[in-house]
C-alpha positions in Angstrom: 58.1 -5.9 1.2 54.3 -6.8 0.4 53.0 -4.6 -3.1 51.0 -1.8 -1.8 47.3 -2.5 -3.0 45.4 0.5 -4.7 43.3 1.7 -2.7 39.9 3.9 -3.9 39.8 5.7 -0.9 43.5 6.9 -0.6 43.7 7.6 -4.2 40.5 9.6 -4.4 40.7 11.2 -0.8 38.6 14.4 -1.9 35.5 12.3 -2.1 36.0 9.0 0.0 37.8 10.7 3.1 35.2 12.7 4.4 34.6 14.7 7.6 31.7 15.5 9.5 31.6 19.7 8.1 30.1 19.6 4.7 32.3 20.6 1.4 31.8 21.0 -2.0 33.5 18.5 -4.6 33.7 18.4 -7.9 33.3 14.2 -8.5 35.7 12.5 -11.7 34.5 10.0 -14.0 34.0 6.7 -11.8 33.3 3.4 -13.3 31.0 1.1 -11.5 29.6 -2.5 -11.7 25.7 -1.5 -10.8 22.6 -3.4 -10.4 19.3 -1.9 -10.2 16.4 -2.5 -8.2 13.1 -1.3 -6.3 12.1 -1.9 -2.9 12.4 -1.2 1.0 16.3 -2.2 1.0 15.8 -4.0 4.4 13.4 -5.8 3.6 13.4 -6.5 -0.2 14.8 -9.8 -1.6 15.8 -8.2 -4.8 17.8 -5.8 -2.6 19.9 -8.7 -0.9 20.5 -10.7 -3.9 21.9 -7.2 -5.4 24.7 -7.1 -2.8 25.5 -10.7 -3.6 25.6 -10.2 -7.2 27.9 -6.8 -6.4 30.2 -8.8 -3.8 30.6 -11.9 -5.8 31.1 -10.7 -8.7 34.0 -7.7 -7.4 35.5 -10.6 -5.8 35.7 -12.9 -8.4 37.6 -10.1 -10.5 39.6 -9.2 -7.0 40.6 -12.9 -6.4 41.7 -13.8 -10.1 45.1 -13.7 -9.4 44.7 -17.1 -7.0 43.8 -19.2 -10.0 45.8 -17.5 -12.5 43.2 -16.1 -14.5 43.5 -12.5 -13.5 43.1 -10.6 -17.0 45.6 -8.1 -19.0 46.6 -5.3 -17.0 45.5 -6.5 -13.8 46.6 -5.1 -10.7 45.7 -5.9 -7.2 43.5 -3.2 -5.1 41.1 -3.2 -2.4 37.3 -4.0 -3.4 35.3 -0.2 -2.8 33.0 0.2 -0.6 29.5 -0.2 -1.6 27.3 3.1 -2.6 23.9 3.5 -3.9 22.2 5.9 -5.8 18.3 6.8 -4.5 15.3 8.1 -6.0 11.3 7.2 -6.1 8.6 5.2 -8.5 7.8 7.6 -11.1 10.8 9.1 -11.9 10.4 11.2 -8.5 13.5 13.0 -7.0 14.4 11.8 -3.6 16.7 14.1 -1.0 16.7 12.1 2.0 14.4 14.4 4.1 11.1 13.0 3.4 11.5 9.5 4.0 7.6 8.2 3.3 6.7 4.7 2.4 10.2 2.8 1.7 9.0 0.5 -0.2 8.3 3.5 -3.6 12.1 2.9 -3.0 14.2 2.7 -6.6 18.0 2.2 -6.4 21.1 1.8 -8.0 23.4 -0.3 -6.0 27.4 0.1 -6.9 30.3 -1.1 -6.1 33.7 0.6 -8.0 35.5 -1.3 -10.5 39.1 -0.3 -11.1 40.6 0.6 -14.7 41.5 -2.6 -16.1 38.1 -4.0 -16.1 36.0 -4.0 -19.2 33.2 -5.8 -20.4 34.7 -8.4 -21.4 36.1 -9.0 -18.0 32.8 -8.9 -16.5 31.2 -12.1 -18.2 34.4 -14.0 -17.8 33.6 -13.1 -13.7 29.6 -13.7 -14.8 31.0 -17.3 -15.8 32.7 -18.0 -13.3 30.5 -16.9 -10.2 27.2 -18.4 -12.0 29.4 -22.1 -11.4 28.9 -21.2 -7.7 26.2 -19.2 -7.0 23.8 -20.4 -10.5 20.9 -19.2 -8.2 22.1 -15.4 -8.9 20.3 -13.5 -12.0 24.2 -12.1 -12.9 22.2 -10.7 -16.2 21.0 -7.8 -13.8 24.9 -6.4 -13.9 26.4 -4.3 -16.0 29.2 -1.6 -15.9 28.6 2.0 -16.2 30.5 5.1 -16.2 29.4 7.9 -14.3 29.9 11.5 -14.4 28.7 13.3 -11.2 30.0 16.5 -11.4 30.1 19.5 -8.9 28.3 17.7 -5.5 28.3 18.4 -1.8 28.9 15.7 0.8 28.9 15.4 4.4 29.8 11.8 6.7 26.3 10.8 8.7 27.4 9.2 11.6 24.8 6.9 13.3 21.6 5.5 12.2 20.2 5.5 8.4 16.6 6.9 9.7 18.7 9.9 11.2 20.0 11.2 8.4 17.5 14.4 7.4 19.4 16.0 10.3 22.9 15.7 8.8 21.1 17.1 4.9 19.8 19.9 7.0 23.1 20.4 8.0 24.4 20.4 4.7 21.6 22.2 2.9 22.1 25.7 5.5 26.0 25.6 4.1 24.5 25.6 0.6 22.3 28.5 1.2 25.7 30.2 3.0 27.9 29.6 0.0 25.4 30.3 -2.6 24.8 26.6 -4.1 21.5 25.0 -4.3 20.6 21.4 -4.2 20.1 19.9 -7.8 18.7 16.5 -7.5 16.8 15.8 -11.0 16.2 12.1 -13.2 19.8 12.8 -13.9 21.4 13.6 -10.7 20.2 11.5 -7.7 20.7 11.2 -3.9 23.6 9.1 -3.5 25.2 7.1 -0.4 28.5 5.2 0.4 28.5 2.9 3.2 31.9 2.2 5.3 29.6 -0.3 7.6 28.1 -3.7 7.0 24.9 -2.8 8.5 24.1 -6.7 9.3 27.3 -6.4 11.6 27.4 -2.8 12.7 25.6 -1.2 15.6 23.2 1.5 14.1 24.6 4.2 16.2 28.6 3.6 14.7 27.3 3.4 11.1 29.5 5.9 8.8 27.9 6.9 5.8 29.1 9.7 3.0 25.8 11.4 2.0 26.1 12.9 -1.6 24.1 15.6 -3.3 24.6 17.3 -6.8 24.7 21.0 -6.8 24.9 24.1 -8.8 25.5 28.0 -7.9 22.5 29.5 -7.7 
């Protein structure tokens, strides 16, 4: 019988297995591999490079078992979905509704890391990936543990450009339940992507939208 892989989506069902109805969740501390940047994600080379760095390092760590360089405490796992925090230039908050100039986007793109990964393991993965892809600026990648705490989230189906309608649905839910959105410089608009937009028709995209909240 094959060994079962650790799957973040199954281990943290309450924050990854989301239906199309909004819910309130308490997000536990999560450690991510992160790359920061700015610009329109549809056109900016900086964003494309960020994804190449994130996926390159994530799979370098995961596949270390194949060449016998897996770190102490290693366990096999499913690489989690891509996620992103979004805001605007000058620290201006972004609520996902008022989309104007996408070139003004600032973002942190990120992928969850298993518990055995530390700074030393990340540096080893950078060294290994650099040999294969020397053109990538791996100094952009960092580890960060985030504590988002109390949040509301909803599954959005379809094009990213149609997200405002889904967010308004979540906003109505919050008003009924006695919460308000609490987006600021430390708590961001958060998206979790379950499809690769390069390979998926817009109407079939699945995206969890998460907003920090607080009681009124």
